[in-house]
BABA-700357 format. One record per residue (C-alpha): x, y, z; residue in one letter; residue number from 0. Coordinates in nm, 2 decimals. Each point is the difference from the previous one (the first is absolute). Example, Ala and Ser with C-alpha at 12.3 -4.5 7.8 and 13.67 -1.06 7.14 Angstrom:
BEGIN
      X      Y      Z nuti zami
   1.23  -0.45   0.78    a    0
   0.14   0.34  -0.07    s    1
***
This chain:
BEGIN
      X      Y      Z nuti zami
  -5.10   2.20   2.75    m    0
  -0.32   0.21  -0.03    v    1
  -0.09  -0.06   0.36    k    2
   0.35   0.11   0.12    n    3
  -0.04   0.32  -0.20    n    4
  -0.34   0.06   0.16    q    5
   0.14  -0.05   0.35    n    6
   0.29   0.24  -0.08    n    7
  -0.24   0.26  -0.12    e    8
  -0.22  -0.03   0.31    a    9
   0.31   0.02   0.22    e   10
   0.13   0.30  -0.18    n   11
  -0.34   0.18   0.03    l   12
  -0.01  -0.08   0.37    e   13
   0.36   0.14   0.04    n   14
  -0.11   0.31  -0.18    l   15
  -0.30   0.04   0.23    y   16
   0.23  -0.04   0.31    v   17
   0.23   0.27  -0.14    e   18
  -0.31   0.23  -0.05    f   19
  -0.13  -0.05   0.35    v   20
   0.33   0.04   0.17    e   21
   0.05   0.34  -0.19    a   22
  -0.35   0.11   0.10    v   23
   0.03  -0.09   0.37    l   24
   0.34   0.17   0.01    s   25
  -0.17   0.33  -0.12    i   26
  -0.27  -0.04   0.26    m   27
   0.25  -0.07   0.27    n   28
   0.19   0.31  -0.09    s   29
  -0.31   0.21   0.04    r   30
  -0.06  -0.14   0.35    i   31
   0.34   0.14   0.11    s   32
  -0.11   0.35  -0.09    t   33
  -0.38  -0.01   0.07    e   34
  -0.05  -0.29   0.24    g   35
  -0.26  -0.27  -0.03    l   36
  -0.35   0.15  -0.03    l   37
  -0.30  -0.14   0.16    r   38
  -0.37   0.09  -0.02    y   39
  -0.27  -0.03   0.26    c   40
  -0.37  -0.01  -0.07    c   41
  -0.30  -0.13   0.19    p   42
  -0.14  -0.34  -0.10    g   43
  -0.22  -0.29   0.09    i   44
   0.17  -0.32   0.11    f   45
  -0.18  -0.33   0.00    f   46
   0.07  -0.31   0.23    t   47
  -0.17  -0.33   0.04    n   48
  -0.21   0.15   0.27    r   49
  -0.11   0.33  -0.16    g   50
   0.17   0.32  -0.09    y   51
   0.16   0.31   0.15    f   52
   0.10   0.35  -0.11    r   53
   0.37   0.08   0.00    g   54
   0.29   0.17  -0.18    i   55
   0.15  -0.15  -0.31    d   56
   0.38   0.06   0.00    r   57
   0.19  -0.09  -0.32    r   58
   0.34   0.07  -0.15    t   59
  -0.04   0.19  -0.33    t   60
   0.25  -0.17  -0.22    f   61
  -0.16   0.15  -0.30    l   62
   0.08   0.35   0.13    a   63
   0.37  -0.10  -0.03    l   64
  -0.05  -0.09  -0.37    l   65
  -0.20   0.30  -0.12    e   66
   0.27   0.27   0.02    p   67
   0.25  -0.20  -0.20    d   68
  -0.23  -0.19  -0.23    f   69
   0.01   0.22  -0.30    d   70
   0.35   0.15   0.03    q   71
   0.19  -0.31   0.12    k   72
  -0.18  -0.33  -0.02    i   73
  -0.15   0.05  -0.34    l   74
   0.33   0.13  -0.14    q   75
   0.21  -0.30   0.11    m   76
   0.13  -0.22  -0.28    e   77
  -0.09  -0.31   0.19    v   78
  -0.36   0.12   0.03    t   79
  -0.03   0.04  -0.37    e   80
   0.15  -0.35  -0.07    r   81
  -0.21  -0.17   0.27    c   82
  -0.33   0.16  -0.12    a   83
   0.06  -0.08  -0.37    k   84
   0.10  -0.36   0.07    r   85
  -0.32  -0.06   0.21    h   86
  -0.21   0.16  -0.28    l   87
   0.17  -0.19  -0.28    e   88
  -0.03  -0.34   0.17    e   89
  -0.37   0.06   0.08    g   90
   0.04  -0.01   0.37    i   91
  -0.15   0.35   0.04    l   92
  -0.30   0.10  -0.20    t   93
  -0.01   0.36  -0.11    p   94
  -0.30   0.21   0.11    p   95
  -0.26   0.12  -0.25    e   96
   0.10   0.33  -0.15    v   97
  -0.24   0.23  -0.19    y   98
   0.06   0.29  -0.24    d   99
  -0.17   0.34   0.04    r  100
  -0.31  -0.12  -0.20    t  101
  -0.05  -0.30   0.23    g  102
   0.13  -0.26  -0.23    n  103
   0.21  -0.29   0.14    l  104
   0.37   0.01  -0.10    i  105
   0.08  -0.36  -0.07    l  106
   0.38   0.03   0.03    n  107
   0.08   0.30   0.21    p  108
   0.36   0.12   0.01    p  109
   0.21  -0.11   0.29    f  110
   0.03   0.35   0.14    r  111
  -0.38   0.01   0.04    e  112
  -0.01  -0.31   0.22    i  113
   0.34   0.01   0.17    k  114
  -0.13   0.15   0.32    k  115
  -0.27  -0.27   0.03    f  116
   0.25  -0.28  -0.07    l  117
   0.25   0.13   0.26    v  118
  -0.28   0.05   0.25    g  119
  -0.08  -0.37  -0.04    k  120
   0.36  -0.10   0.04    l  121
   0.02   0.20   0.33    l  122
  -0.28  -0.21   0.16    e  123
   0.23  -0.28   0.11    p  124
   0.25   0.26   0.13    a  125
  -0.26   0.16   0.23    i  126
  -0.11  -0.34   0.11    d  127
   0.36  -0.09   0.09    i  128
   0.01   0.30   0.23    l  129
  -0.32  -0.10   0.17    l  130
   0.08  -0.36   0.03    k  131
   0.38   0.00   0.08    y  132
   0.04   0.36   0.14    a  133
   0.33   0.05  -0.16    t  134
   0.14   0.22  -0.28    f  135
   0.27  -0.26  -0.07    k  136
  -0.18  -0.32  -0.06    p  137
   0.18  -0.32  -0.11    t  138
  -0.03  -0.11  -0.36    k  139
  -0.22  -0.29   0.12    e  140
  -0.24   0.24   0.17    q  141
  -0.03   0.21  -0.31    i  142
  -0.06  -0.29  -0.23    l  143
  -0.26  -0.16   0.24    e  144
  -0.22   0.31  -0.02    r  145
   0.08   0.05  -0.37    y  146
  -0.12  -0.35  -0.09    r  147
  -0.31   0.05   0.21    y  148
  -0.10   0.32  -0.18    f  149
   0.11  -0.14  -0.33    k  150
  -0.27  -0.27   0.04    d  151
  -0.25   0.27   0.08    k  152
   0.10   0.20  -0.30    w  153
  -0.06  -0.30  -0.23    s  154
  -0.37   0.00   0.10    v  155
  -0.04   0.37  -0.01    s  156
  -0.31  -0.04  -0.22    n  157
  -0.18  -0.17   0.28    i  158
  -0.21   0.21   0.23    r  159
  -0.16  -0.07   0.34    y  160
  -0.30   0.12   0.19    c  161
  -0.16  -0.11   0.33    w  162
  -0.30   0.05   0.22    v  163
  -0.03  -0.07   0.37    p  164
  -0.28  -0.23   0.12    l  165
  -0.23   0.09   0.29    q  166
  -0.15  -0.25   0.25    n  167
   0.18  -0.29  -0.16    f  168
   0.19  -0.28   0.18    e  169
   0.16  -0.33  -0.10    c  170
   0.28  -0.23   0.09    d  171
   0.19   0.02  -0.33    l  172
   0.29   0.24  -0.08    h  173
  -0.04   0.00  -0.38    k  174
  -0.26  -0.12  -0.25    v  175
   0.02   0.03  -0.38    h  176
  -0.35   0.09  -0.11    i  177
   0.07   0.04  -0.37    s  178
   0.30   0.05  -0.23    d  179
   0.01   0.37   0.10    i  180
  -0.15   0.02   0.35    i  181
   0.11  -0.15   0.33    e  182
  -0.10   0.04   0.36    l  183
   0.29   0.08   0.24    t  184
   0.06   0.12   0.35    l  185
   0.00   0.38   0.06    f  186
   0.29   0.06   0.23    t  187
   0.04   0.30   0.24    p  188
   0.31   0.11  -0.19    e  189
  -0.20   0.01  -0.33    e  190
  -0.28   0.19   0.17    k  191
   0.24   0.26   0.14    t  192
   0.17   0.06  -0.33    e  193
  -0.31   0.02  -0.21    t  194
  -0.21   0.21   0.24    w  195
   0.26   0.27   0.04    n  196
   0.04   0.03  -0.37    i  197
  -0.36  -0.05  -0.12    m  198
  -0.22   0.10   0.29    s  199
  -0.22   0.24  -0.19    p  200
  -0.09  -0.27  -0.25    t  201
  -0.03  -0.27   0.26    l  202
  -0.23   0.21   0.22    e  203
  -0.25   0.00  -0.28    e  204
   0.00  -0.38   0.01    m  205
  -0.02  -0.06   0.38    m  206
   0.07   0.17   0.32    g  207
   0.33  -0.02   0.19    l  208
  -0.13  -0.25   0.27    p  209
  -0.14  -0.23  -0.27    e  210
   0.32   0.02  -0.20    y  211
   0.21  -0.09   0.31    g  212
  -0.22  -0.30   0.07    e  213
   0.03  -0.14  -0.35    a  214
   0.21  -0.32   0.01    r  215
  -0.02  -0.10  -0.36    y  216
   0.02   0.17  -0.34    k  217
  -0.07  -0.09  -0.36    l  218
   0.29   0.06  -0.23    v  219
  -0.03   0.02  -0.38    g  220
   0.28  -0.01  -0.26    s  221
  -0.04   0.09  -0.36    y  222
   0.19   0.09  -0.31    i  223
   0.02   0.37  -0.08    k  224
  -0.30   0.12  -0.22    n  225
  -0.22  -0.28   0.13    q  226
  -0.14   0.19   0.30    t  227
  -0.37  -0.04  -0.09    h  228
   0.00  -0.39   0.02    a  229
   0.17   0.01   0.34    l  230
  -0.23   0.27   0.14    n  231
  -0.31  -0.19  -0.11    t  232
   0.12  -0.33   0.16    q  233
   0.13   0.17   0.31    l  234
  -0.32   0.19   0.07    v  235
  -0.20  -0.32  -0.05    r  236
   0.22  -0.20   0.24    t  237
   0.00   0.28   0.25    w  238
  -0.38   0.01   0.00    t  239
  -0.01  -0.37   0.07    s  240
   0.23   0.04   0.30    f  241
  -0.20   0.30   0.12    s  242
  -0.29  -0.24   0.07    s  243
   0.20  -0.09   0.32    k  244
  -0.03  -0.38  -0.09    d  245
   0.29  -0.13   0.21    k  246
  -0.01  -0.34  -0.18    d  247
   0.05   0.15  -0.35    i  248
   0.36  -0.10  -0.01    v  249
  -0.09  -0.37   0.02    k  250
  -0.12   0.02  -0.36    s  251
   0.31   0.18  -0.11    l  252
   0.28  -0.21   0.14    n  253
***
């Protein structure tokens, strides 16, 4: 009986989320009819398996469709209020840290103080639906597929990731677990393109563009929030070992 109740609650929550997304996408679709679908163009670096080239990044700015109506329409919808509160009450979404004017942490901030943050998280699957399915009228199955994916990500929101590319390193393995928090993985051209165009000033301090494009592997570290120091120490130590250019180092790790 308890299991049936839990299944019904999960189904009701999913139905509530579907109602929320359908309402949001309807608002966005209405804005397109008056303003059109906006795109932005900016220069970027694009990596391939053979190198890199300079080009123009053209993307649809779905967020631009949200901003004009976010405060006055989306935040004011009754379904938005119910959806955000349910995800907060059931522990699916974790509230952000809120501080008072003296810098002290507020342990239980009022809902109005964290509502925008919660709704912003709930909108992540909606934007992803537009990118993946290219429709403002997705099926219920499409909405739930992305919702469940992001719901799993939200459940581990206290886990953080960092990575560092490896220079002059080759092996015939795709992934190697080096420790509980560090693994060696392939560094794909798609990942290089996305990270370089976002973080190029930081990455340029680490290595030049040609060296970055030639890196085929990266070290990836995962850690629980507030445990950054332990990861940094281990990641730097491991990176130093790989920087010795010993191509057989993986043999002792596999």
